[in-house]
N, C-alpha and C positions, 0 to 999 in steps of 0.2 A: 503493499499499501505506500509507504513512504516510495518508492522510486518514484511512482505516478503520480506521488503529490511533487515534485523537483524537477520530472518531466514539464510536464505541464507551464510547473514558475517559470521554465525556462522555454520555452513560446511565449509566454504573457513577455516575455522580455526579449529575449528577435523579438515581436513582433512587434512591440516599440517602437524595437530601433528602429525596423526599415518603413516602420512607420512613415522616422522622421528625415527615414531618404530623400525624397522626392524636392521637401523643401532643404535640406542643408545639403546635399554633392548638388544638385540636379534644377536650382534654383527657382523648383517650377511651385508659386506656391499650394499648396492643399491642405484644403481645410482639416485633410486626415488626421492630426494630428490630434489636433483632442479629444480621441480615440485614449492615446495618452490614461485621460482621466476617468477611463472607463475597464481599463486595463490591467493598467498595473500597482491596485488596490487587486484585485486576483490573482495580480505570481508573490503577490503580497505574503496572504489571506499560502497561495498556493504552499508559499518557502521555509513561514512560518514550521504548515501542517509537520509539510516534510521535513522539519530544522537545519535550514540550507536557509544559512546571513550571511553566503556570496551572492545564495541568491536574492537575498528577503533585501542588502541590498542598493544590489543592484537593480530592483522593483520602485527601489525607494530614487530615487537618482531618479527610472526613468520619468515618476512622476512629476517630479519639478524641474528634467531636462525645454520645458518649456520658458520657466525660471532662471533655468540658468545657461539656458542660448543666447537666453535678450540677458543678460549682463554680459558675453565674455561678448554678443554685437555690441550692445553699447562703448562697454570700456575698450573695445576692435575701431569701432569709429572712433572713440577719442584721441583716438594714439598718430590717427591720420591725418 
């Protein structure tokens, strides 16, 4: 049972990363990034059920990824 939760959490983490690809890599404005606020908490819950704290940390980072990327973007633009 523990392994199944790990797989589900990893799928949530991977899907959150893939959601950001059009916006960050291809510079195509895609509104799907908002799904990270829905998917990441499920990944976090699955990670805690599997007792995999690295995946829990990754899903927390993905939950706050919008704010992290926004802060990094503002910092980079302020340096130019």
